[in-house]
C-alpha positions in Angstrom: 2.4 -1.5 37.2 0.6 -1.8 33.9 -3.2 -1.0 33.5 -3.3 -4.0 31.1 -0.6 -6.0 29.2 -0.1 -7.3 25.7 -2.0 -10.5 26.3 -5.0 -8.8 28.0 -5.4 -6.3 25.3 -5.5 -9.2 22.7 -8.1 -11.1 24.9 -10.4 -7.9 25.1 -10.1 -7.0 21.4 -8.8 -3.5 22.4 -6.5 -3.3 19.3 -9.4 -4.3 17.2 -11.4 -1.4 18.7 -8.5 1.0 18.4 -8.3 0.3 14.9 -11.6 1.6 14.3 -10.3 5.0 15.8 -9.2 6.3 12.3 -7.0 9.3 12.6 -5.9 11.2 9.4 -2.7 13.1 10.6 0.7 11.7 11.6 0.2 13.8 14.7 -3.3 12.2 15.5 -1.5 8.8 15.0 1.3 9.8 17.5 -1.6 10.7 20.2 -3.5 7.6 19.3 -0.4 5.4 19.7 0.3 7.0 23.2 -3.2 6.7 24.5 -3.2 5.5 28.3 -6.0 4.6 30.5 -7.4 6.9 32.9 -6.7 5.7 36.4 -8.4 5.9 39.9 -8.0 9.7 40.9 -8.4 11.0 37.1 -12.0 10.8 37.2 -12.3 14.5 36.4 -9.9 14.4 33.5 -11.8 11.6 31.9 -15.1 13.2 32.3 -13.7 16.2 30.5 -12.3 13.9 27.7 -15.6 12.3 27.2 -17.4 15.7 27.1 -15.0 16.5 24.4 -15.8 13.5 22.3 -19.7 14.2 23.1 -19.6 17.8 21.9 -17.7 16.7 18.7 -20.1 13.9 18.0 -22.9 16.3 18.3 -21.3 18.6 16.1 -20.6 15.9 13.4 -24.4 15.2 13.2 -25.1 18.9 12.6 -22.1 19.9 10.4 -21.1 16.9 8.3 -19.8 19.0 5.5 -17.5 20.8 7.7 -15.8 17.6 9.0 -15.5 16.3 5.4 -13.7 19.6 4.5 -11.5 19.4 7.7 -10.5 15.9 7.1 -9.7 16.6 3.5 -7.1 19.2 4.8 -5.9 16.6 7.4 -5.0 14.1 5.0 -2.4 16.6 3.4 -0.7 17.2 6.8 2.8 15.6 6.8 5.1 14.6 9.5 7.8 17.4 9.6 8.9 17.0 13.2 12.1 15.9 12.0 12.7 18.8 9.8 11.7 21.2 12.4 14.1 19.5 14.8 16.9 19.7 12.4 16.5 23.5 12.3 16.6 23.8 16.1 20.0 21.7 15.9 21.5 24.1 13.4 21.2 22.2 10.2 20.3 24.1 6.9 17.1 22.9 5.4 16.9 21.6 1.8 14.6 23.3 -0.8 12.3 20.3 -0.6 12.1 20.6 3.2 11.2 24.3 3.1 8.6 23.5 0.3 7.0 20.9 2.8 7.2 23.3 5.6 5.5 26.3 3.7 2.6 23.9 2.7 2.3 22.9 6.3 2.2 26.5 7.4 -0.5 27.2 4.7 -2.4 24.3 6.1 -2.4 25.7 9.6 -4.1 28.8 8.4 -6.5 26.8 6.2 -7.5 24.6 9.2 -7.8 27.6 11.3 -9.9 29.5 8.7 -12.1 26.3 8.3 -13.0 25.8 12.0 -13.8 29.7 12.1 -16.6 29.2 9.7 -18.7 27.3 12.3 -20.2 28.4 15.5 -18.3 25.9 17.8 -15.8 26.8 20.7 -12.9 24.6 20.0 -11.1 23.6 23.2 -8.0 25.6 23.9 -5.6 22.7 23.6 -6.9 22.0 20.0 -6.9 25.5 18.6 -4.6 25.8 15.5 -3.2 29.2 15.1 -2.0 31.0 11.7 1.6 31.9 11.4 1.2 34.7 8.8 4.7 36.1 9.4 6.3 32.8 8.6 4.0 32.2 5.8 5.1 35.4 4.2 8.6 34.7 4.7 8.3 31.6 2.8 5.9 33.3 0.2 7.5 36.6 -0.5 5.5 37.2 -3.6 2.3 36.4 -1.6 1.0 34.3 -4.6 -0.5 31.8 -2.1 0.8 28.8 -4.2 1.9 25.5 -2.4 5.2 25.7 -4.3 8.6 26.9 -3.1 11.5 28.5 -4.8 14.5 30.6 -3.7 13.0 33.9 -4.8 14.8 36.9 -6.1 13.1 38.8 -3.4 15.2 37.1 -0.8 18.3 39.0 -1.8 19.4 41.8 -4.2 22.7 40.0 -4.6 20.9 36.8 -5.7 18.8 39.0 -8.0 21.9 40.6 -9.7 23.7 37.1 -10.1 20.6 35.5 -11.7 20.5 38.4 -14.0 24.0 38.2 -15.2 23.7 34.4 -15.4 20.7 34.8 -17.6 22.4 37.2 -19.8 25.4 34.7 -20.3 23.1 32.0 -21.0 21.5 34.2 -23.8 25.0 35.0 -25.3 25.8 31.4 -25.3 22.6 30.6 -27.0 23.2 33.4 -29.5 26.8 32.3 -30.3 25.7 28.8 -31.0 22.9 29.9 -33.2 25.4 32.1 -35.2 27.7 29.0 -35.7 24.7 26.9 -36.7 23.6 29.3 -39.0 27.0 29.9 -40.8 27.5 25.9 -40.8 24.2 25.5 -42.5 24.8 28.2 -45.2 28.3 26.7 -45.7 27.7 23.0 -46.0 24.1 23.2 -47.0 23.0 20.8 -44.2 20.4 21.1 -41.6 21.8 21.3 -37.9 19.8 20.7 -34.9 19.4 23.3 -32.2 21.7 21.2 -29.9 24.4 21.4 -32.4 24.2 17.9 -33.8 23.9 16.8 -37.5 23.3 13.3 -38.8 24.5 12.3 -42.3 24.1 9.1 -44.1 27.1 6.9 -44.5 26.4 6.9 -48.3 26.6 10.8 -48.5 30.6 10.6 -48.9 30.8 14.1 -50.4 29.1 15.8 -47.3 31.1 13.5 -44.9 34.5 14.6 -46.5 33.5 18.3 -46.2 32.2 18.1 -42.6 35.3 16.0 -41.4 37.6 19.1 -43.0 35.5 21.8 -41.2 37.2 23.2 -38.1 33.9 23.6 -36.2 32.7 20.2 -36.5 33.6 16.8 -35.0 32.8 13.1 -34.9 30.2 12.3 -32.1 28.9 8.9 -32.9 27.5 6.6 -35.5 24.4 4.2 -36.1 24.3 1.3 -38.6 23.2 3.9 -41.2 24.4 7.5 -40.0 27.4 9.3 -38.8 26.7 12.0 -36.1 28.8 15.1 -35.7 28.7 18.0 -33.3 29.9 21.5 -32.7 33.4 22.1 -31.5 33.7 24.7 -28.7 35.3 28.0 -29.6 37.4 30.4 -27.6 34.5 32.6 -27.0 32.0 29.8 -26.1 34.8 28.4 -23.7 35.1 31.8 -22.1 31.3 32.2 -21.7 30.8 28.6 -20.5 33.5 29.2 -17.7 31.6 32.6 -16.8 28.4 30.6 -16.6 29.8 28.2 -14.1 31.2 30.8 -12.0 27.8 32.4 -11.8 26.2 29.1 -10.9 28.4 28.6 -8.1 27.9 32.1 -6.9 24.0 31.6 -7.2 24.3 28.3 -5.2 26.4 30.1 -2.4 23.9 32.8 -2.3 20.9 30.3 -2.2 22.8 28.4 0.7 23.1 31.6 2.6 19.2 32.4 2.2 18.5 28.7 3.2 20.5 29.2 6.1 18.7 32.2 7.2 15.2 30.7 6.5 16.3 27.7 8.7 17.1 30.1 11.5 13.7 32.0 11.2 11.9 28.5 11.3 13.7 27.4 14.2 12.8 30.8 16.4 9.2 29.7 15.3 9.6 26.0 16.3 7.7 26.1 19.5 4.6 27.5 17.9 4.9 25.1 14.9 5.0 22.1 17.5 2.1 23.5 19.4 0.0 23.6 16.1 1.2 20.1 15.6 0.1 18.9 18.9 -3.2 20.8 18.5 -3.9 19.1 15.3 -2.9 15.8 16.8 -5.4 16.2 19.6 -8.1 17.5 17.4 -7.7 14.7 14.8 -7.9 11.9 17.7 -10.9 13.5 19.2 -12.9 13.6 15.9 -11.9 10.1 15.3 -13.2 9.0 18.8 -16.4 11.2 18.0 -16.9 9.3 14.6 -16.3 5.9 16.7 -18.9 6.9 18.9 -21.5 7.5 16.1 -20.5 4.5 14.1 -21.0 2.1 17.2 -23.9 3.7 18.5 -22.0 4.5 21.6 -23.0 6.4 24.8 -20.9 8.3 27.1 -20.2 6.3 30.2 -20.9 7.9 33.4 -17.8 8.1 35.4 -18.3 7.7 39.2 -15.7 7.7 42.2 -17.9 4.5 43.5 -16.3 1.2 42.4 -19.3 -0.2 40.4 -20.0 -1.5 36.9 -23.4 -1.2 35.6 -24.0 -2.0 31.8 -27.3 -1.8 30.2 -27.7 -3.5 26.8 -24.0 -3.9 26.3 -22.8 -5.3 23.0 -19.4 -7.0 22.1 -18.5 -5.2 18.9 -16.3 -7.9 17.4 -18.8 -10.6 18.0 -21.6 -8.6 16.7 -19.8 -8.0 13.7 -19.1 -11.5 13.1 -22.8 -12.3 13.6 -24.0 -9.5 11.2 -22.0 -11.3 8.4 -24.0 -14.3 9.2 -27.3 -12.2 9.3 -27.7 -12.9 13.1 -28.2 -10.4 15.7 -26.2 -10.1 19.0 -28.1 -10.4 22.1 -27.5 -7.4 24.3 -26.0 -8.1 27.8 -27.3 -6.2 30.9 -25.3 -6.4 34.2 -24.6 -4.8 37.4 -21.5 -5.3 39.6 -20.1 -4.3 42.8 -16.8 -4.9 44.6 -16.4 -8.4 45.7 -17.2 -11.5 43.5 -20.0 -12.3 40.9 -20.1 -15.7 39.5 -21.7 -16.5 36.1 -23.1 -19.9 35.5 -24.7 -21.6 32.5 -23.8 -24.3 29.9 -21.5 -24.2 27.1 -23.0 -22.3 24.1 -24.6 -19.9 26.6 -22.3 -16.9 26.0 -20.6 -16.6 29.5 -17.1 -16.1 28.0 -18.5 -13.5 25.4 -20.2 -11.7 28.7 -17.0 -11.7 30.4 -15.0 -10.3 27.5 -17.8 -7.6 27.0 -17.4 -6.4 30.6 -13.7 -5.9 30.1 -13.8 -4.5 26.6 -16.5 -1.9 27.7 -14.6 -0.8 30.9 -11.2 -0.6 28.9 -12.9 1.6 26.4 -14.4 3.9 28.8 -11.0 4.3 30.6 -9.3 5.1 27.3 -11.8 7.9 26.8 -14.1 6.2 24.3 -18.0 5.9 24.0 -19.1 2.4 24.8 -21.5 0.1 22.7 -24.6 0.0 25.3 -27.6 1.9 26.1 -26.2 3.2 29.6 -22.9 2.5 31.4 -21.9 3.8 34.8 -18.6 2.8 36.5 -15.8 3.8 38.7 -12.1 3.5 37.3 -10.1 0.5 37.8 -6.4 0.4 38.8 -6.0 -2.6 36.4 -7.7 -5.1 34.3 -7.0 -8.9 34.2 -8.6 -11.4 32.4 -7.8 -15.2 32.3 -9.6 -17.1 29.4 -9.3 -20.8 29.6 -8.7 -21.2 25.7 -5.3 -19.1 25.7 -3.7 -22.6 25.7 -4.8 -25.9 24.9 -6.8 -27.5 27.7 -5.3 -31.1 27.1 -2.0 -29.5 28.5 -3.5 -30.2 32.0 -1.4 -28.9 34.8 0.8 -26.9 32.5 -2.2 -24.9 31.3 -3.4 -24.6 34.9 -0.1 -23.3 36.1 -0.2 -20.7 33.6 -3.7 -19.7 34.7 -2.7 -19.5 38.3 0.3 -17.6 37.5 -1.7 -14.9 36.0 -4.5 -14.9 38.5 -1.8 -14.5 41.3 -0.5 -11.4 39.6 -4.1 -10.0 39.8 -4.5 -11.3 43.4 -1.3 -9.4 44.4 -3.3 -6.2 43.2 -6.7 -6.7 44.7 -6.3 -3.6 46.8 -6.1 -1.2 43.8 -9.7 -1.6 43.1 -9.2 -3.6 39.8 -11.2 -5.8 37.6 -10.4 -9.4 37.6 -12.2 -11.6 35.1 -11.7 -15.3 35.1 -13.3 -17.9 32.7 -13.7 -21.4 33.5 -10.9 -21.7 36.2 -9.2 -25.0 36.5 -10.9 -26.6 33.5 -7.7 -28.5 32.8 -7.4 -30.2 36.3 -9.5 -33.0 37.7 -13.1 -31.9 38.9 -12.6 -32.4 42.5 -9.4 -30.3 42.7 -10.9 -27.8 40.2 -13.9 -27.2 42.3 -12.0 -26.8 45.4 -9.6 -24.2 44.0 -12.4 -22.4 42.3 -14.4 -22.1 45.6 -11.4 -21.1 47.4 -10.5 -18.1 45.1 -14.1 -17.2 45.0 -14.2 -16.9 49.0 -10.7 -15.1 49.0 -12.0 -12.4 46.5 -15.2 -11.8 47.7 -14.4 -9.4 50.5 -11.7 -7.6 48.4 -11.8 -4.3 46.8 -11.4 -5.4 43.2 -14.6 -6.3 41.3 -14.2 -10.0 40.2 -16.2 -12.0 37.8 -15.9 -15.7 37.4 -17.6 -18.0 35.1 -17.9 -21.5 36.2 -19.3 -25.1 35.3 -19.0 -26.3 39.0 -22.0 -26.6 41.2 -22.1 -24.6 44.4 -19.0 -22.3 43.6 -21.4 -19.5 43.4 -23.5 -20.3 46.6 -21.2 -18.8 49.1 -22.5 -16.0 51.2 -21.8 -12.5 49.8 -21.3 -13.8 46.2 -23.6 -12.5 43.6 -24.8 -15.4 41.1 -25.6 -14.5 37.7 -27.0 -17.3 35.3 -27.3 -17.2 31.6 -31.0 -17.7 30.8 -30.1 -20.0 28.0 -32.9 -22.5 27.2 -34.7 -22.1 30.5 -38.0 -20.5 28.6 -37.9 -22.6 25.6 -40.8 -24.8 24.7 -38.8 -28.1 24.1 -41.7 -29.8 22.4 -42.0 -27.1 19.8 -38.3 -26.8 19.2 -38.1 -30.5 18.8 -40.7 -30.3 16.1 -38.8 -27.7 14.3 -35.8 -29.9 14.4 -37.5 -32.7 13.0 -38.4 -30.6 9.9 -35.3 -28.6 9.5 -32.6 -31.3 10.1 -30.0 -29.5 8.2 -30.0 -26.4 10.4 -29.5 -28.7 13.7 -27.5 -27.0 16.1 -27.9 -23.4 14.5 -31.3 -23.7 14.9 -31.0 -24.5 18.7 -28.5 -21.5 19.0 -31.3 -19.2 17.6 -33.5 -19.9 20.6 -30.7 -19.5 23.2 -31.2 -16.6 25.4 -27.8 -14.9 26.3 -29.1 -12.5 28.7 -28.1 -12.8 32.6 -30.4 -13.1 35.4 -29.6 -12.8 39.1 -30.4 -15.7 41.1 -31.4 -14.7 44.7 -31.0 -18.2 46.1 -28.8 -21.2 45.9 -29.3 -23.0 42.7 -27.7 -25.8 40.5 -25.9 -24.9 37.2 -28.6 -25.1 34.7 -28.7 -28.6 32.5 -28.8 -26.9 29.1 -26.1 -29.4 27.9 -28.5 -32.4 28.7 -31.3 -30.7 27.1 -29.3 -29.9 23.9 -28.1 -33.5 23.8 -31.8 -34.7 23.9 -32.7 -32.2 21.2 -29.8 -33.4 19.0 -30.9 -37.0 19.1 -28.8 -38.5 21.8 -30.1 -42.0 22.7 -32.8 -41.5 25.3 -31.3 -44.1 27.7 -28.0 -42.3 27.8 -29.8 -39.0 28.5 -31.8 -40.6 31.4 -28.5 -42.3 32.9 -26.9 -38.6 32.7 -29.7 -37.2 34.5 -29.4 -39.9 37.1 -25.9 -39.3 37.6 -26.6 -35.6 38.2 -29.2 -36.5 40.7 -26.8 -38.7 42.7 -23.8 -36.3 42.8 
């Protein structure tokens, strides 16, 4: 069974968070894409992972230039797993592939050397080793250049072939030069180094002499000129045949060398793959550490007790959206135990954001990330389920409710796994009486189960069952309505935005039975709804 599914990832904005984990190598990306949540029983492994992130975050604050240099090396790392696998399968690498592998091997050494410049003990599974023998094999001249060539040093036979080939090329060039000089002397015309000559069509005399000459032949023409070129001689034909023969021999010898190099690389493939994996882990851990710094995150304290304690938690996506409007996110503090916690409060009160925040931070922690809060303590969940009423349009009535129930039932089937169940405004699409009854029944069913369940609701008395913790959004409870009304009178253009600024999104624990707060009626009054309508609404509430 999955820890979370695709829809829940979306609802928790987990992909938004993971996009902030910015790796620089293809191997880091592979590790990031393969991230899995640590599950109950893996507390020790998660603590170890978080300790690594903490150590790197601390190092970044002290050695920023080191990480700039290291990440500059990372961006040059290419994904050569396919080429290495081809070696293992017996394929012969191309010269381009050998060039790329040589560069990667050099990068291994440069990364290792860069790490050794600082006083820091890199975890064993992130250590990159130099591969000097392989580097020397791919750089027989020890030039240290990030280029590759099938060097003469690989084979005396290759060296001899290339020498002979070069001599033939010189002889061909010399033969052509002799012919060119003789023709220039005989005909009194300038011949290009490539053996071509252009003659104006008006120069009939030169054209007649050229066309009669045994060493020149027609090539092409333009509107103004005729072009002629060398005819090959018996000597040139002989030399060209020799040159083609040596080119083929050179190609055969280079293939043989590439074959040997491919075999040598295949023999070192395990070490190469180990380095790739080490770079991937190092890259991802550094990216996690940078995220921790960027979000002002803290290391969550992982316990075996199934609890969630969040102090001053922030929902990163909402916080970012508010910052763009020059507003601040109100941090949320919450303490949850196994069983059910109900959150009540009027619309605009941030109940849904609180629900998503709890899920987001728990998921981040279980993926080995630091969390945006001042403190967090939690036990691991076997799964996270979140049901947000706005996944589908509420006007679909029972069809929407049916989808909600289907998802909730999947979570209920797993309540013995110590999961986290988050339900927002259950049954909002049904009639109030049935919605209240079902909500109350689900709360009572979940309250003695091993999962931690958090349910937001508008319904009165749903949170009043024995054994259910009741949290309430403070909302406008502490607002001076007279003062706020005066402000609205002089700032009519701000309207609801001004009311929102006074909204207190923090949660408070209610120790006794309490009604759902009447912030909606208070907002209606502030926004100018006719006083008779407000009074009638309050009367209806008193009678219900």
